[in-house]
C-alpha positions as CSV (number, residue, x, y, z in Angstrom):
1,M,17.0,12.0,17.1
2,N,17.6,9.4,14.8
3,P,15.8,9.4,11.2
4,R,12.9,7.0,12.0
5,A,11.8,9.4,14.9
6,R,12.0,12.3,12.6
7,V,9.6,11.1,10.5
8,K,7.4,9.5,12.8
9,L,7.1,13.2,14.4
10,A,6.7,14.7,11.4
11,L,3.8,12.1,10.5
12,N,2.2,13.2,13.0
13,H,2.6,16.8,12.6
14,K,4.8,17.6,15.1
15,E,8.1,19.6,15.0
16,A,11.3,17.3,14.5
17,D,14.9,18.7,15.0
18,H,14.8,19.3,11.1
19,V,12.7,18.4,8.2
20,P,12.9,14.7,7.3
21,F,14.9,13.9,4.3
22,D,13.8,11.3,1.9
23,L,16.3,10.5,-1.3
24,G,15.1,6.7,-2.5
25,G,12.6,5.8,0.0
26,T,10.0,5.8,-3.1
27,G,10.0,5.9,-6.6
28,L,9.4,9.3,-6.7
29,S,12.2,10.2,-4.6
30,T,14.9,8.3,-6.1
31,M,17.2,9.3,-9.0
32,H,17.8,8.6,-12.6
33,R,21.0,6.3,-13.0
34,T,23.0,9.3,-15.1
35,A,22.4,12.0,-12.5
36,Y,23.1,9.0,-9.6
37,Q,26.5,8.2,-11.0
38,N,27.2,12.3,-11.3
39,L,26.3,12.8,-8.3
40,R,28.3,10.0,-6.8
41,T,31.1,11.3,-8.8
42,Y,30.6,14.7,-7.7
43,L,30.8,13.7,-4.1
44,G,33.9,11.6,-4.6
45,L,32.0,8.4,-3.6
46,S,32.9,5.1,-5.7
47,V,31.0,5.0,-9.2
48,D,30.0,1.4,-10.1
49,E,27.0,0.1,-11.8
50,P,24.0,1.3,-9.8
51,K,20.9,-1.4,-8.9
52,I,18.1,-0.4,-10.5
53,A,14.9,0.2,-8.5
54,F,12.3,1.1,-11.6
55,V,13.3,-0.6,-15.0
56,A,11.5,1.8,-17.2
57,E,12.4,4.9,-15.5
58,Q,16.0,3.8,-15.1
59,L,15.5,4.7,-11.4
60,V,18.1,3.4,-8.7
61,V,18.3,2.1,-5.6
62,I,20.2,4.8,-3.3
63,E,23.3,2.9,-1.9
64,R,24.0,3.1,1.9
65,D,26.6,5.7,1.9
66,L,25.2,8.1,-0.3
67,A,22.1,7.9,1.6
68,E,24.0,8.4,5.2
69,R,26.5,11.1,3.2
70,L,23.4,13.1,2.4
71,E,21.6,12.1,5.9
72,A,18.6,10.7,4.1
73,D,15.8,9.5,6.7
74,V,14.0,6.9,4.4
75,V,15.0,3.3,3.0
76,L,12.8,1.8,0.1
77,V,12.0,-1.7,0.9
78,A,10.0,-3.2,-2.1
79,P,8.4,-6.5,-3.6
80,Q,10.7,-8.6,-5.8
81,P,9.5,-10.0,-9.0
82,P,7.4,-13.3,-9.3
83,T,9.0,-16.8,-9.6
84,G,10.2,-17.5,-12.8
85,F,10.1,-13.6,-14.0
86,E,13.4,-12.1,-15.1
87,F,13.9,-9.3,-16.8
88,V,15.4,-9.9,-20.3
89,F,16.7,-7.4,-22.5
90,R,16.7,-8.0,-26.4
91,D,18.1,-6.3,-29.4
92,E,15.7,-4.4,-31.5
93,G,17.6,-2.7,-33.8
94,D,17.9,0.8,-33.0
95,Y,16.2,-0.2,-29.6
96,E,16.9,-2.1,-26.5
97,A,13.8,-3.8,-25.5
98,Y,12.0,-6.0,-22.6
99,T,8.8,-7.1,-21.9
100,D,7.5,-7.0,-18.4
101,E,5.7,-9.2,-15.8
102,W,2.4,-7.8,-17.2
103,G,3.0,-8.6,-20.9
104,I,3.8,-4.7,-21.7
105,G,7.0,-4.0,-24.0
106,W,9.0,-1.2,-23.1
107,R,11.9,-0.2,-25.6
108,K,14.5,2.7,-25.2
109,P,16.7,4.0,-28.3
110,K,20.3,2.8,-28.1
111,Q,21.5,6.1,-29.1
112,G,20.7,8.9,-26.2
113,G,17.8,7.0,-24.8
114,L,17.6,7.7,-21.3
115,Y,14.4,5.6,-20.4
116,Y,12.0,3.3,-21.9
117,D,8.7,4.0,-23.5
118,M,6.0,1.6,-23.7
119,Y,5.1,0.5,-27.2
120,L,3.5,-3.2,-26.8
121,H,-0.1,-3.6,-24.7
122,P,-1.0,-7.2,-24.5
123,L,-4.8,-6.4,-24.2
124,A,-4.5,-3.5,-26.8
125,A,-6.3,-6.1,-29.4
126,A,-9.0,-7.6,-26.7
127,E,-12.8,-7.3,-28.1
128,T,-14.6,-10.2,-26.1
129,L,-14.9,-10.7,-22.6
130,A,-13.1,-14.1,-23.4
131,D,-9.6,-12.1,-24.5
132,Y,-10.0,-10.6,-21.3
133,K,-10.4,-13.9,-19.7
134,A,-7.5,-15.3,-21.1
135,Y,-5.2,-12.8,-20.0
136,K,-2.7,-14.1,-17.4
137,F,-2.5,-11.6,-14.8
138,P,0.9,-11.8,-12.7
139,D,0.3,-13.8,-9.3
140,P,0.3,-11.1,-6.8
141,L,0.8,-13.9,-4.0
142,D,3.9,-15.3,-5.3
143,D,6.2,-16.1,-2.3
144,R,9.1,-14.6,-4.0
145,R,7.9,-11.1,-3.9
146,Y,7.7,-11.3,-0.4
147,E,11.1,-13.0,0.2
148,Y,13.1,-10.3,1.7
149,L,10.9,-7.8,2.9
150,R,10.9,-8.8,6.7
151,R,14.8,-8.7,6.2
152,D,15.4,-5.3,4.1
153,A,12.6,-3.5,6.5
154,E,14.3,-4.9,9.8
155,S,17.7,-3.7,8.5
156,A,16.3,-0.3,8.2
157,V,14.8,-0.4,11.6
158,E,18.4,-1.4,12.9
159,Q,19.7,1.4,11.1
160,G,17.3,3.8,13.0
161,K,15.7,4.7,9.1
162,A,12.2,5.0,8.3
163,V,10.7,2.2,6.1
164,A,8.8,3.1,3.0
165,L,7.2,0.1,1.3
166,A,6.8,0.0,-2.7
167,G,3.6,-1.6,-4.1
168,L,3.5,-4.4,-6.3
169,C,2.6,-2.0,-9.1
170,S,1.6,1.3,-10.4
171,G,-2.0,2.1,-9.8
172,I,-4.7,0.5,-11.1
173,L,-5.9,2.9,-13.7
174,E,-2.5,3.2,-14.7
175,L,-2.2,-0.6,-15.4
176,C,-5.2,-0.5,-17.2
177,A,-4.1,2.1,-19.6
178,W,-0.8,0.3,-20.0
179,T,-2.1,-3.1,-20.6
180,R,-5.1,-2.1,-22.8
181,G,-3.0,1.0,-24.5
182,F,-3.9,4.4,-23.7
183,E,-5.9,5.0,-26.9
184,Q,-8.1,2.2,-26.2
185,F,-8.7,2.8,-22.8
186,A,-9.6,6.1,-23.3
187,D,-12.0,5.0,-25.8
188,L,-14.9,3.7,-23.6
189,N,-16.5,2.0,-26.8
190,S,-14.2,-0.3,-26.7
191,F,-15.0,-1.9,-23.6
192,M,-18.9,-2.3,-24.5
C-alpha cells in the first residue's frame, strides 16, 4: 500500500496496513532546524543548511531522503511569497530581524535565539477607519504564490505520497492580533 492510499483510508475511517505517519506535511508536524540537523546527524545523513518552510519558528522542509528513511506519508505543498517580497534579514544589535509581507517585525536574539518573536505590529497605532484603509494588505492572488503548486503536488502524487496544502497565512484572528498587536487586539475599546 502506498502512502497516499494509506492516508485516504485513514481519512475515510478505514483500517490501513499501519497508521499514517506525517513528518513535515504541515507546520505542526515539521521540526525546528536544530532538531532536524541533529536527527540527520544521528541517522548518518548529510547535514547541509536546511530549507526553511516557516521562518519565524525556524521550521524546516523535510528533505526527501529523511522522509523516505522514516517512511513519512505526507508531503507539504506551500504557496510562495508574493512578487517583489523577499526575506531580508537585518542586524539590530543583539538581534537578527526581518519584516514579513504583512509588515510585522520579527527578531531573534543572536546569542541563544532559537526562533523569532514579533516585536513590531503595523496597525498598533491605528485609531481611525482611515488608518485601517491605508494599510496595504498582501495580494492573495499574486501569480507567484501559486507558480509551483501544481508541479509540487504532482511530484508528491508521483511519489505515491499524500499532499498537505499549506495556507497563505495563519488564521484570520491570529493575523488580526499580529498586525494590531496583542494588547490592542484584546482591547475592544481600541476598535471603537
